[in-house]
C-alpha positions in Angstrom: 29.9 141.1 203.6 31.1 138.0 201.9 30.2 134.8 202.7 33.6 133.2 202.5 34.4 129.2 202.9 38.0 127.8 202.2 38.2 125.0 200.1 41.8 122.9 199.7 41.8 120.9 196.3 44.6 118.6 196.0 45.7 116.8 192.7 47.5 114.5 190.8 48.5 113.0 187.3 50.1 111.0 185.3 51.1 108.6 188.3 51.6 105.7 185.6 52.0 103.3 188.2 54.6 105.3 190.2 53.8 103.5 193.2 57.6 103.2 194.8 59.8 106.2 196.5 63.2 106.3 194.8 66.5 107.6 196.3 67.9 111.0 195.1 71.1 112.5 196.7 70.3 110.1 199.4 66.9 111.5 200.5 63.6 109.2 199.2 61.6 110.8 196.9 58.1 110.2 195.9 55.9 107.1 196.4 52.5 106.4 197.2 53.1 105.7 200.8 54.3 109.3 200.9 51.9 110.6 198.5 49.0 109.2 200.7 50.6 110.7 203.7 50.7 114.1 202.5 47.0 113.9 201.7 46.0 112.5 205.0 47.7 115.1 206.6 46.3 118.2 204.9 42.8 116.3 205.2 43.7 116.6 209.3 44.8 119.9 209.0 42.2 121.5 207.0 38.6 121.5 207.1 38.0 121.0 203.5 40.1 119.0 201.2 39.2 117.5 197.9 41.8 115.3 195.9 41.4 114.7 192.2 43.2 112.7 189.5 43.8 113.8 185.9 43.9 110.6 184.3 46.7 107.9 183.3 46.7 106.0 186.5 48.1 103.0 184.5 51.6 102.1 182.9 55.1 102.6 183.8 55.5 99.9 186.0 55.6 96.2 186.2 53.5 96.3 189.4 50.4 97.9 186.9 51.4 95.7 184.0 51.5 92.3 185.6 48.2 92.7 187.0 46.8 94.7 184.2 45.8 97.6 186.5 44.0 95.9 189.2 46.8 96.1 191.1 46.7 100.0 190.9 43.4 99.8 191.3 43.4 98.5 194.4 46.2 100.9 195.5 44.3 103.8 194.3 41.3 102.9 196.0 43.6 102.6 199.4 44.8 106.4 198.2 40.8 107.5 197.7 40.8 110.0 195.5 37.1 112.2 195.6 37.1 112.1 191.4 39.5 110.8 188.2 39.0 111.3 185.0 40.6 109.0 182.4 44.0 109.3 180.3 45.0 107.6 177.2 46.9 104.8 179.1 43.8 103.6 180.8 43.1 102.2 177.2 45.7 100.2 177.2 44.7 96.8 178.3 41.5 96.9 176.1 38.2 98.8 176.3 36.1 95.9 177.9 39.0 95.5 180.9 39.0 99.5 181.3 35.0 99.3 181.8 35.9 96.5 184.1 38.6 98.4 185.9 36.3 100.7 186.2 33.3 99.1 188.3 36.4 97.7 190.3 37.4 101.3 191.3 35.8 103.0 194.8 35.9 106.4 193.3 33.8 108.3 190.4 35.7 108.2 187.4 34.3 110.8 184.9 34.6 111.1 181.1 32.2 113.6 179.3 32.9 112.6 175.5 33.9 109.2 175.2 30.8 107.8 173.5 29.7 104.3 172.0 29.2 105.5 168.3 26.1 103.8 167.1 24.1 104.8 169.9 25.7 108.1 171.1 25.6 106.9 174.5 28.8 107.8 176.5 31.1 105.0 178.3 31.2 107.2 181.4 29.3 109.7 183.8 30.1 113.0 182.7 30.7 114.7 185.6 30.6 114.8 189.5 29.3 117.1 192.4 31.4 116.7 195.4 29.1 118.5 198.3 31.4 119.6 200.7 30.4 121.7 203.7 27.8 123.2 201.9 29.9 124.1 199.0 28.7 122.2 195.5 32.1 121.9 193.3 31.4 120.3 189.8 34.4 118.3 188.4 33.6 117.6 184.0 36.1 115.1 182.6 37.9 115.6 179.1 40.4 113.3 177.4 42.8 113.5 174.0 41.4 112.2 170.8 45.1 110.0 171.8 42.6 107.5 173.4 40.8 106.7 170.0 44.5 105.5 168.7 44.6 102.9 171.4 40.8 101.7 171.0 40.6 101.5 166.8 40.4 98.3 167.3 37.6 98.2 169.2 35.3 99.9 166.1 32.5 100.9 168.7 34.1 104.1 170.5 34.2 107.4 169.4 35.4 111.0 171.0 34.7 114.4 170.0 36.6 115.2 167.0 37.9 118.8 167.9 38.2 121.6 170.3 34.8 123.2 169.2 33.3 120.2 170.0 34.7 119.7 173.4 33.8 123.2 174.1 30.7 122.5 173.1 29.8 119.4 175.4 31.5 121.8 178.6 28.9 124.3 177.8 26.3 121.7 177.8 27.1 120.4 181.2 27.4 123.5 182.8 24.6 125.0 181.1 22.4 121.6 182.6 23.7 121.9 186.3 24.3 125.7 186.5 21.0 126.4 188.4 21.8 124.1 190.9 23.9 126.1 193.3 27.4 125.2 191.7 30.2 127.1 193.9 33.2 126.2 191.7 33.5 124.5 188.2 36.7 122.3 187.8 38.1 120.5 184.5 39.5 117.8 184.9 41.4 117.4 181.3 43.8 114.8 179.9 44.9 117.2 176.6 48.3 118.4 177.5 49.4 122.1 178.6 48.9 123.3 175.2 45.3 122.4 174.5 44.3 123.7 178.0 45.3 126.8 177.0 43.6 126.5 173.7 40.3 125.3 175.3 40.5 127.9 178.1 40.7 130.9 175.1 37.8 129.0 173.7 35.2 128.9 176.6 32.6 131.2 176.9 33.3 133.1 180.1 29.2 132.4 180.8 30.1 128.1 181.3 31.7 129.9 184.8 34.8 127.4 184.4 37.3 128.3 187.4 40.1 125.8 186.9 41.7 123.6 184.5 43.6 121.1 186.0 45.3 118.6 183.0 47.4 115.9 182.4 49.2 114.2 179.2 52.1 116.3 178.9 53.9 115.9 182.1 54.3 119.6 182.5 56.4 120.8 185.3 54.6 124.1 186.8 56.3 126.7 188.8 52.7 129.0 188.9 49.4 127.9 187.2 49.1 129.9 183.5 46.4 131.6 183.4 44.6 132.3 180.3 40.8 134.2 179.6 41.1 134.3 183.9 41.0 130.6 184.3 44.3 129.2 186.2 45.6 126.1 183.9 47.8 123.4 186.4 49.6 120.1 186.3 51.6 118.2 188.6 54.5 117.0 186.2 54.4 113.2 186.4 54.2 110.6 188.9 54.3 110.8 192.7 57.3 113.1 193.2 54.9 115.9 193.7 51.3 117.0 194.1 49.6 120.0 193.3 47.7 122.5 195.7 45.2 124.7 195.2 44.2 126.6 198.4 40.6 128.6 197.5 38.4 131.1 199.1 34.8 130.3 197.7 32.5 133.2 198.0 29.7 131.3 198.7 26.8 133.8 198.0 28.1 134.8 194.7 28.7 131.3 193.9 32.5 131.7 192.4 36.2 131.8 193.8 36.9 134.6 195.4 40.8 134.0 196.1 43.4 131.6 195.5 47.3 130.4 195.9 48.6 127.3 193.9 51.9 125.8 195.0 53.4 122.2 193.4 54.5 120.2 196.7 57.6 117.7 197.3 56.4 114.7 198.5 59.8 113.9 200.5 60.7 112.7 203.8 60.6 116.0 205.5 57.0 116.8 204.7 55.2 113.5 203.9 54.7 111.2 206.9 54.3 107.3 205.3 50.5 105.8 205.0 52.2 102.2 206.5 48.9 100.7 205.7 49.2 101.3 201.7 52.8 100.8 202.2 52.2 96.9 202.9 49.8 96.6 200.0 52.5 97.9 197.6 55.4 96.0 199.1 53.4 92.8 198.8 52.6 93.0 195.0 57.1 94.7 194.7 57.8 91.3 196.8 56.1 89.5 193.7 57.1 90.8 190.9 61.0 91.2 192.5 60.6 87.5 192.9 59.2 86.9 189.6 61.6 89.0 187.7 64.3 90.0 189.3 66.7 87.7 187.3 69.5 89.2 185.6 69.1 89.4 181.8 72.0 90.6 180.5 74.6 93.5 181.1 75.9 96.2 179.0 79.1 98.4 179.6 76.9 101.3 180.8 74.0 102.6 181.0 72.5 103.4 177.5 70.1 106.8 177.9 66.6 107.9 176.3 66.5 111.4 177.3 63.9 112.6 174.8 61.2 111.3 172.8 62.0 113.8 169.9 66.0 112.8 169.4 68.1 110.1 168.2 68.7 107.7 171.7 71.2 105.5 173.1 68.6 103.1 174.3 66.5 103.7 171.0 69.0 102.9 168.7 70.3 99.9 170.8 66.8 98.7 170.9 66.2 98.8 166.9 69.0 97.2 166.3 69.2 94.1 169.0 65.5 93.6 167.2 66.7 94.0 163.6 69.7 91.1 164.2 66.7 89.1 166.0 64.2 89.2 163.4 66.5 89.9 159.9 64.9 92.4 158.4 66.1 95.7 156.4 65.0 98.5 159.5 63.3 98.3 162.7 61.5 101.2 164.3 60.7 102.1 167.6 58.2 104.2 169.0 60.2 106.7 171.0 56.9 106.9 173.3 57.2 103.2 173.7 60.3 103.5 175.9 59.2 104.4 179.0 62.5 105.4 180.9 65.4 107.5 180.7 68.0 104.7 180.9 68.5 101.3 181.5 71.8 98.9 182.4 74.8 98.2 182.9 73.1 95.6 184.4 69.5 95.0 183.2 67.0 92.6 185.1 64.0 91.4 183.5 62.0 93.7 185.7 64.2 96.6 184.5 63.8 95.6 180.9 59.9 95.4 181.0 59.4 98.9 183.1 61.4 100.5 180.7 59.8 98.8 177.7 56.2 97.3 179.1 53.7 97.8 176.2 53.2 93.6 175.4 51.7 94.0 171.5 52.3 92.4 168.1 55.1 93.6 166.2 54.0 93.6 162.6 56.2 93.4 159.5 55.8 95.2 156.0 57.3 96.7 152.6 58.0 99.7 151.7 59.7 101.4 148.9 62.9 104.0 149.5 60.4 106.8 148.4 57.7 106.0 151.1 60.5 105.7 153.3 61.8 109.2 152.5 58.3 110.5 152.7 57.7 109.1 156.2 61.4 110.4 158.0 60.6 114.0 155.8 57.1 114.2 157.6 58.5 112.8 160.9 61.1 115.9 160.9 58.6 118.2 160.2 59.4 121.2 162.4 56.9 121.1 164.7 58.2 117.4 165.8 61.4 119.1 167.1 59.6 121.6 169.8 56.5 119.1 170.8 57.7 116.0 172.1 53.9 114.7 173.1 51.9 114.8 170.3 54.5 113.8 167.5 55.5 110.7 167.4 59.5 110.1 166.6 61.0 107.0 165.8 64.3 105.0 166.8 65.9 103.1 163.4 68.2 100.4 163.7 71.5 100.2 162.4 72.2 100.6 158.1 70.0 103.1 158.1 71.2 107.1 157.8 69.5 110.2 157.3 71.2 113.5 156.5 68.3 115.9 156.7 68.5 119.6 156.2 66.0 121.3 158.8 66.0 125.1 157.5 65.1 123.8 154.1 63.1 121.0 155.8 64.6 118.2 153.2 66.5 115.1 153.0 70.0 115.6 151.9 70.7 111.8 151.6 69.1 108.7 152.7 71.1 105.5 152.9 70.7 102.1 153.6 73.8 99.9 154.3 75.5 102.5 152.2 73.3 102.8 149.5 71.4 105.7 148.9 67.9 104.5 149.0 66.6 104.8 145.7 62.5 105.2 145.2 61.8 102.0 143.8 63.6 99.9 146.3 62.1 97.8 148.1 62.8 97.5 152.3 61.3 95.1 154.9 60.3 96.8 157.9 59.3 96.2 161.4 57.4 98.4 164.3 55.1 97.8 167.2 51.1 97.0 166.7 50.3 100.6 167.8 52.2 102.6 165.7 51.6 100.6 162.6 48.0 100.7 162.7 48.1 104.5 163.2 51.2 104.8 160.5 49.0 107.4 158.7 48.6 109.9 161.8 52.2 109.0 163.0 54.9 109.4 159.5 51.4 110.1 156.9 52.0 107.0 154.7 48.2 105.4 154.7 48.2 101.8 155.3 46.5 101.5 151.7 49.8 102.4 150.3 51.8 99.9 152.0 49.9 97.0 151.4 50.3 97.6 147.8 53.7 96.1 148.4 52.5 93.1 150.1 50.6 91.7 152.8 51.7 93.0 156.3 52.2 89.7 158.8 52.8 89.9 162.3 56.2 88.8 162.8 55.7 88.4 166.9 53.0 88.3 169.2 55.1 90.6 171.9 57.2 93.2 170.4 59.4 92.7 174.2 60.0 89.2 173.2 61.8 89.9 170.4 64.5 91.7 172.8 64.6 89.7 175.5 65.5 86.4 173.6 68.2 88.6 172.6 69.2 89.7 175.5 69.2 86.1 177.0 71.8 85.1 174.2 74.2 88.2 174.6 76.1 89.7 177.8 77.7 93.1 177.5 76.2 94.7 174.5 77.8 97.5 173.0 76.2 100.2 171.3 77.3 101.5 167.9 78.2 105.0 167.6 77.0 105.1 163.9 74.1 108.2 163.4 71.2 107.2 162.3 70.1 111.2 161.7 72.4 113.6 160.7 70.2 116.9 161.1 71.9 120.2 159.7 70.7 123.6 160.5 
């Protein structure tokens, strides 16, 4: 006869500072108050409950960015997860600050594959074993390589290079602790759903990995994706929902006997409020509202940014306003730096900084017409139309117009200010530091090729300042309808 025990495993990912509930069809959805209320409710209803977060607690709200994550850690400490792995945005405020934040956390933060290059020492504990009702649950944290892009300037941080390295690291940890009567092994990853599937296929069944709880791709699932017998799940983005496993564990055989999984909406109907947590969030909200609640500008209507891998109204507007403010030939705004799907018609400072939160420098440099054609051709490679999370798109300012043949993957024409761009034409370009530092990865143009055209210069200490100054001086800002990208099938 089996010796079965029930374990309820709740999980979130990519919370991105989504602390406040929002009204949808006259109903309140999400917010950490009701998320916490649901977790407390389950803890009261069930005997054995664990709550985990698969990365990216930070970024996305003014409450987070104003206090550089310290507000988030205070809120997360009250939310009280049992274990967390880091995401790429945990590094946004710098390596030293990330390690400082980790010391402020009242919960374990794990990661198996970030290390200091020269001595090979991990930055975090690789794993965490949760003991509950005689069961032992092993959690292992894995991060996307994207974190390297954010910490390139640090110079001392490395991560595993490819999927096989990650598999080897997981195998080492499982081998080292497999003799400790582990009843369930869970990977907390932040590599995206497709990479999770590749990881599941590559794992040796002898490792004993039972579940992969992922993040980064913001995938909303109706049921787990099961690959090589391993259920893979995510809970989309923010606090509008939470994932829930109800698992029967065979403690004699140290394995999962059966499970059910569902994605639970965080709503007024099924989630009570956590008033203590709500009061803390409200204090932060009142502070940021008072500081950033003034109206910055207005638009005739809301301008949208529905997807990263397409030309968008809001992207065009931002690129064009930056170009007008600094007077260059072309501005490229990274699509991923625009964090919300719409802005306007009334734009407060708070609205603007939540849409465009990354307070990093802007860099100016020169490129030739030939280099510009190569960059655009690379950006429009076929996989970029499909995968919007791992391939960066850019929004272009007015005056740029590219007609592209997608079937044959070639540029039909590329116009700059009404004139076909010649190979030896030279253009001044501005983009944000993160994208400039990684221009080789994002646009296949090595920095050494750019520097042949002249020394790049920092044109602004904070890219959002350029837009904020423009918005201050302009009202009822209208978007022109001139297309930047014309895709022919």
